[in-house]
N, C-alpha and C positions, 0 to 999 in steps of 0.2 A: 489781355484777358481780365486783369484786375480792374482796369478802367471800365470795361463793359459791365462787370459785376457791380461795381460801385454805382454806375449810372442806373442800372436796373433797380438797385435797392433805393436809390434816391427817387426814382420815378414812382416806385411802389409806395414809398412813404408819403410822397406828395399826394398821390391819389387817395390814400387812406385818410390823410389829414383833411383833404377837401371834402370827402364823403362824410366825415365826422362833423365838419362845420355845417354842411347842408342838412344833415339829420338833426343837429342841435338847433339850428335856426327854425326848422319846421316844428320841432318839439316846443320851442319857446313861443312860437306864434299860436299854438293850440291853447286857447284860453277859454274853451267852452267846456261845460260839464252838464250832465243830465242827472237829475235826482227825482226821487219819488215824492209826491206831495202828501202831506199828512191830511187825511180825509176829514178830520174833525176841524182843524184850523185853516185848511186850504192854503197852507204855506209849506216851505221847506225850512226846517229848523236852522237857526243861524249857526249852530255847531256843525251841521252837515255842510253848509256853504263854506265855513271856515276851513274844515278838513279838506275839502275839494281844492280850494285855492292854495292852501299850504302845499298840497301835492304838486300843483302846477308850478309853484315857485321854487321847488327843490329839484335840482338836477339828479338824474338817476345814478350817476357815478361820483359826482362831487357834492357832498352834503353841505352846501352853502346856502340853503334856503332859510326861511325865517324859523325862529325857535317856536313861534306861535302866531296864530292869526285870530283876531277877534272881529266879529261883525256886530253892527249896531242893533239889528233886529232880524227877525225871520223874513224870508223872501216870499212875498205873496205870489200866488199862481195866476198872475195877470201879466200879459205881454206888456213890456215897457216898465214894469215895477222895478224899483231900485232899492239898494241898501248900500251903506258905506262900510267898508272893512279896513282894518289896519293890520299890517304885517309887522311883527316885532322881531328885529334881528339881534344877533348876539352882541354886537358892539354898541347897543343902546339906541340904534337907529330905528325909528318907526316910519313906515311908508303907508300912506292911505291909498285906497283905490275904490272905484265904484263898481258894483256888481249889478247887472241888468238882465232881466228876463227877455229872451229873444223868441221863445217858442213855448206854447202850452199845448200838450197833446194828451188828453185823458188825464191820467194820474201822474204824469211826468212833465217836468219843465226842463228846458235847456236855458242856461244862463251863461253869460260871459263876464269877464272882468277886464278892466283896462290895466295897463302897466302900472306898477306901483309908483305913486307920485313922490318925487324927492322933496 
């Protein structure tokens, strides 16, 4: 009876761990964001882009994301427009990445970032 219970617990734990990895992998692959365009400048402010990226690089349960993210300039509302951003981590490590506009619809743009470069 004890062996059956232990096997059941082991199986349940394995399934839970596998599900967590699958959800985490999906979450880490989601690197797109949609923001509202400033009607005057026809851009998304770089602070908004940086905030969005910072949220993508931080895990919901384990706060190991960057301490801050800076972007070189505002992101123009033109498909294919790019800007460079840098994630600053606690151990003094800086990681650069490129942010690119993939869709413009009305007053909203969708943009993606690549994985931080080492």
